[in-house]
N, CA and C atoms as an extended XYZ file, in Angstrom:
225
Properties=species:S:1:pos:R:3:atomname:S:1:resname:S:1:resid:I:1 pbc="F F F"
N        15.240       -3.398        2.272 N   UNK     1
C        16.577       -2.890        2.399 CA  UNK     1
C        16.531       -1.664        3.286 C   UNK     1
N        17.531       -1.528        4.138 N   UNK     2
C        17.595       -0.398        5.036 CA  UNK     2
C        18.171        0.837        4.369 C   UNK     2
N        18.585        1.754        5.179 N   UNK     3
C        19.132        2.997        4.665 CA  UNK     3
C        20.402        2.765        3.865 C   UNK     3
N        21.227        1.845        4.322 N   UNK     4
C        22.482        1.547        3.640 CA  UNK     4
C        22.444        0.122        3.137 C   UNK     4
N        23.070       -0.128        2.010 N   UNK     5
C        23.196       -1.502        1.549 CA  UNK     5
C        24.678       -1.798        1.416 C   UNK     5
N        25.073       -2.963        1.834 N   UNK     6
C        26.478       -3.317        1.815 CA  UNK     6
C        26.626       -4.808        1.592 C   UNK     6
N        27.659       -5.223        0.887 N   UNK     7
C        27.872       -6.647        0.697 CA  UNK     7
C        28.480       -7.320        1.924 C   UNK     7
N        28.956       -6.544        2.886 N   UNK     8
C        29.594       -7.103        4.077 CA  UNK     8
C        28.527       -7.586        5.057 C   UNK     8
N        28.408       -8.918        5.257 N   UNK     9
C        27.359       -9.428        6.147 CA  UNK     9
C        27.534       -8.990        7.596 C   UNK     9
N        28.781       -8.836        8.058 N   UNK    10
C        28.995       -8.388        9.441 CA  UNK    10
C        28.505       -6.961        9.630 C   UNK    10
N        28.753       -6.131        8.641 N   UNK    11
C        28.289       -4.753        8.713 CA  UNK    11
C        26.767       -4.695        8.646 C   UNK    11
N        26.173       -5.551        7.841 N   UNK    12
C        24.714       -5.611        7.754 CA  UNK    12
C        24.099       -6.023        9.079 C   UNK    12
N        24.701       -6.999        9.749 N   UNK    13
C        24.198       -7.434       11.062 CA  UNK    13
C        24.345       -6.322       12.093 C   UNK    13
N        25.474       -5.643       12.053 N   UNK    14
C        25.716       -4.547       12.982 CA  UNK    14
C        24.690       -3.422       12.765 C   UNK    14
N        24.429       -3.090       11.512 N   UNK    15
C        23.449       -2.062       11.197 CA  UNK    15
C        22.050       -2.482       11.643 C   UNK    15
N        21.705       -3.737       11.457 N   UNK    16
C        20.393       -4.234       11.882 CA  UNK    16
C        20.243       -4.108       13.399 C   UNK    16
N        21.302       -4.402       14.150 N   UNK    17
C        21.251       -4.252       15.616 CA  UNK    17
C        21.064       -2.787       16.005 C   UNK    17
N        21.764       -1.908       15.335 N   UNK    18
C        21.633       -0.477       15.624 CA  UNK    18
C        20.213       -0.010       15.335 C   UNK    18
N        19.648       -0.457       14.219 N   UNK    19
C        18.280       -0.066       13.877 CA  UNK    19
C        17.283       -0.582       14.907 C   UNK    19
N        17.472       -1.821       15.389 N   UNK    20
C        16.570       -2.359       16.429 CA  UNK    20
C        16.673       -1.542       17.714 C   UNK    20
N        17.895       -1.176       18.089 N   UNK    21
C        18.081       -0.369       19.296 CA  UNK    21
C        17.426        1.001       19.138 C   UNK    21
N        17.608        1.604       17.996 N   UNK    22
C        16.996        2.905       17.743 CA  UNK    22
C        15.470        2.800       17.790 C   UNK    22
N        14.927        1.749       17.202 N   UNK    23
C        13.476        1.539       17.255 CA  UNK    23
C        12.999        1.406       18.697 C   UNK    23
N        13.748        0.674       19.521 N   UNK    24
C        13.370        0.487       20.927 CA  UNK    24
C        13.418        1.811       21.680 C   UNK    24
N        14.453        2.590       21.451 N   UNK    25
C        14.570        3.901       22.107 CA  UNK    25
C        13.409        4.796       21.709 C   UNK    25
N        13.118        4.838       20.408 N   UNK    26
C        12.025        5.682       19.941 CA  UNK    26
C        10.689        5.244       20.522 C   UNK    26
N        10.492        3.934       20.621 N   UNK    27
C         9.246        3.426       21.196 CA  UNK    27
C         9.159        3.805       22.676 C   UNK    27
N        10.255        3.641       23.403 N   UNK    28
C        10.283        3.954       24.832 CA  UNK    28
C         9.999        5.432       25.088 C   UNK    28
N        10.553        6.290       24.230 N   UNK    29
C        10.369        7.726       24.386 CA  UNK    29
C         9.115        8.228       23.676 C   UNK    29
N         8.374        7.316       23.080 N   UNK    30
C         7.136        7.615       22.361 CA  UNK    30
C         7.371        8.647       21.250 C   UNK    30
N         8.438        8.401       20.489 N   UNK    31
C         8.772        9.261       19.363 CA  UNK    31
C         8.263        8.586       18.104 C   UNK    31
N         7.493        9.317       17.334 N   UNK    32
C         6.978        8.780       16.077 CA  UNK    32
C         7.813        9.316       14.926 C   UNK    32
N         8.078        8.469       13.962 N   UNK    33
C         8.815        8.895       12.783 CA  UNK    33
C         7.899        9.804       11.975 C   UNK    33
N         8.365       11.015       11.682 N   UNK    34
C         7.498       11.917       10.916 CA  UNK    34
C         7.301       11.417        9.494 C   UNK    34
N         6.146       11.748        8.953 N   UNK    35
C         5.845       11.414        7.562 CA  UNK    35
C         6.831       12.151        6.672 C   UNK    35
N         7.388       11.456        5.690 N   UNK    36
C         8.377       12.088        4.819 CA  UNK    36
C         7.741       12.924        3.718 C   UNK    36
N         6.424       12.879        3.593 N   UNK    37
C         5.734       13.697        2.612 CA  UNK    37
C         5.901       13.231        1.175 C   UNK    37
N         6.306       11.995        0.996 N   UNK    38
C         6.559       11.489       -0.352 CA  UNK    38
C         5.520       10.474       -0.819 C   UNK    38
N         4.430       10.345       -0.086 N   UNK    39
C         3.419        9.344       -0.453 CA  UNK    39
C         2.847        9.588       -1.848 C   UNK    39
N         2.618       10.853       -2.194 N   UNK    40
C         2.078       11.140       -3.528 CA  UNK    40
C         3.085       10.768       -4.615 C   UNK    40
N         4.363       10.946       -4.340 N   UNK    41
C         5.387       10.568       -5.315 CA  UNK    41
C         5.488        9.050       -5.448 C   UNK    41
N         5.350        8.350       -4.324 N   UNK    42
C         5.345        6.879       -4.379 CA  UNK    42
C         4.176        6.387       -5.237 C   UNK    42
N         3.047        7.055       -5.101 N   UNK    43
C         1.873        6.675       -5.894 CA  UNK    43
C         2.136        6.891       -7.382 C   UNK    43
N         2.766        8.010       -7.728 N   UNK    44
C         3.111        8.253       -9.135 CA  UNK    44
C         4.052        7.172       -9.660 C   UNK    44
N         5.013        6.762       -8.848 N   UNK    45
C         5.949        5.705       -9.264 CA  UNK    45
C         5.190        4.398       -9.494 C   UNK    45
N         4.257        4.080       -8.586 N   UNK    46
C         3.452        2.854       -8.749 CA  UNK    46
C         2.654        2.881      -10.045 C   UNK    46
N         2.244        4.081      -10.439 N   UNK    47
C         1.452        4.237      -11.664 CA  UNK    47
C         2.330        4.389      -12.909 C   UNK    47
N         3.625        4.125      -12.767 N   UNK    48
C         4.593        4.250      -13.869 CA  UNK    48
C         4.644        5.667      -14.437 C   UNK    48
N         4.550        6.649      -13.544 N   UNK    49
C         4.616        8.057      -13.947 CA  UNK    49
C         5.849        8.692      -13.293 C   UNK    49
N         7.005        8.049      -13.517 N   UNK    50
C         8.245        8.484      -12.875 CA  UNK    50
C         8.681        9.873      -13.319 C   UNK    50
N         8.500       10.188      -14.578 N   UNK    51
C         8.916       11.507      -15.058 CA  UNK    51
C         8.145       12.605      -14.332 C   UNK    51
N         6.853       12.381      -14.157 N   UNK    52
C         6.036       13.347      -13.420 CA  UNK    52
C         6.487       13.447      -11.964 C   UNK    52
N         6.805       12.300      -11.365 N   UNK    53
C         7.278       12.286       -9.976 CA  UNK    53
C         8.587       13.060       -9.843 C   UNK    53
N         9.490       12.884      -10.810 N   UNK    54
C        10.757       13.608      -10.794 CA  UNK    54
C        10.508       15.105      -10.895 C   UNK    54
N         9.613       15.489      -11.780 N   UNK    55
C         9.281       16.903      -11.964 CA  UNK    55
C         8.727       17.510      -10.674 C   UNK    55
N         7.788       16.807      -10.042 N   UNK    56
C         7.188       17.303       -8.799 CA  UNK    56
C         8.255       17.421       -7.713 C   UNK    56
N         9.112       16.414       -7.609 N   UNK    57
C        10.159       16.440       -6.582 CA  UNK    57
C        11.097       17.626       -6.805 C   UNK    57
N        11.469       17.865       -8.055 N   UNK    58
C        12.357       18.996       -8.364 CA  UNK    58
C        11.695       20.321       -8.023 C   UNK    58
N        10.400       20.447       -8.326 N   UNK    59
C         9.684       21.692       -8.006 CA  UNK    59
C         9.645       21.937       -6.503 C   UNK    59
N         9.441       20.887       -5.736 N   UNK    60
C         9.349       21.017       -4.277 CA  UNK    60
C        10.686       21.327       -3.628 C   UNK    60
N        11.740       20.704       -4.138 N   UNK    61
C        13.012       20.750       -3.425 CA  UNK    61
C        14.090       21.582       -4.103 C   UNK    61
N        13.933       21.845       -5.386 N   UNK    62
C        14.994       22.528       -6.110 CA  UNK    62
C        16.165       21.615       -6.432 C   UNK    62
N        15.952       20.315       -6.322 N   UNK    63
C        17.010       19.338       -6.584 CA  UNK    63
C        17.387       19.338       -8.060 C   UNK    63
N        18.608       18.900       -8.319 N   UNK    64
C        19.038       18.741       -9.709 CA  UNK    64
C        18.288       17.565      -10.319 C   UNK    64
N        18.327       17.491      -11.631 N   UNK    65
C        17.675       16.380      -12.312 CA  UNK    65
C        18.252       15.043      -11.858 C   UNK    65
N        19.571       14.969      -11.757 N   UNK    66
C        20.218       13.714      -11.345 CA  UNK    66
C        19.818       13.330       -9.920 C   UNK    66
N        19.811       14.304       -9.006 N   UNK    67
C        19.435       14.020       -7.619 CA  UNK    67
C        17.967       13.617       -7.509 C   UNK    67
N        17.113       14.301       -8.259 N   UNK    68
C        15.688       13.971       -8.233 CA  UNK    68
C        15.449       12.565       -8.785 C   UNK    68
N        16.125       12.233       -9.867 N   UNK    69
C        15.972       10.898      -10.452 CA  UNK    69
C        16.436        9.836       -9.466 C   UNK    69
N        17.556       10.081       -8.802 N   UNK    70
C        18.067        9.120       -7.812 CA  UNK    70
C        17.064        8.934       -6.678 C   UNK    70
N        16.474       10.038       -6.226 N   UNK    71
C        15.489        9.939       -5.135 CA  UNK    71
C        14.264        9.142       -5.582 C   UNK    71
N        13.743        9.464       -6.743 N   UNK    72
C        12.545        8.764       -7.229 CA  UNK    72
C        12.855        7.302       -7.489 C   UNK    72
N        14.029        7.008       -8.022 N   UNK    73
C        14.418        5.610       -8.234 CA  UNK    73
C        14.516        4.850       -6.920 C   UNK    73
N        14.833        5.544       -5.833 N   UNK    74
C        14.946        4.884       -4.530 CA  UNK    74
C        13.583        4.557       -3.921 C   UNK    74
N        12.527        5.202       -4.444 N   UNK    75
C        11.189        4.939       -3.920 CA  UNK    75
C        10.680        3.631       -4.466 C   UNK    75
């Protein structure tokens, strides 16, 4: 799933085209997507340690509990 999810198939196709174009531009300009720094949190989620991942995310970002939970759930 991409950044956005939508039940509208036309919108999904349009978004997929935009993402392909952006990927092509980035490749042409030799732009690399920076690491988001969440690999350790993804590992905690894989290990079923979501509460710990939420805690670490909150400490790093100052996010609310609800926002941190939403972020970790998205991983």
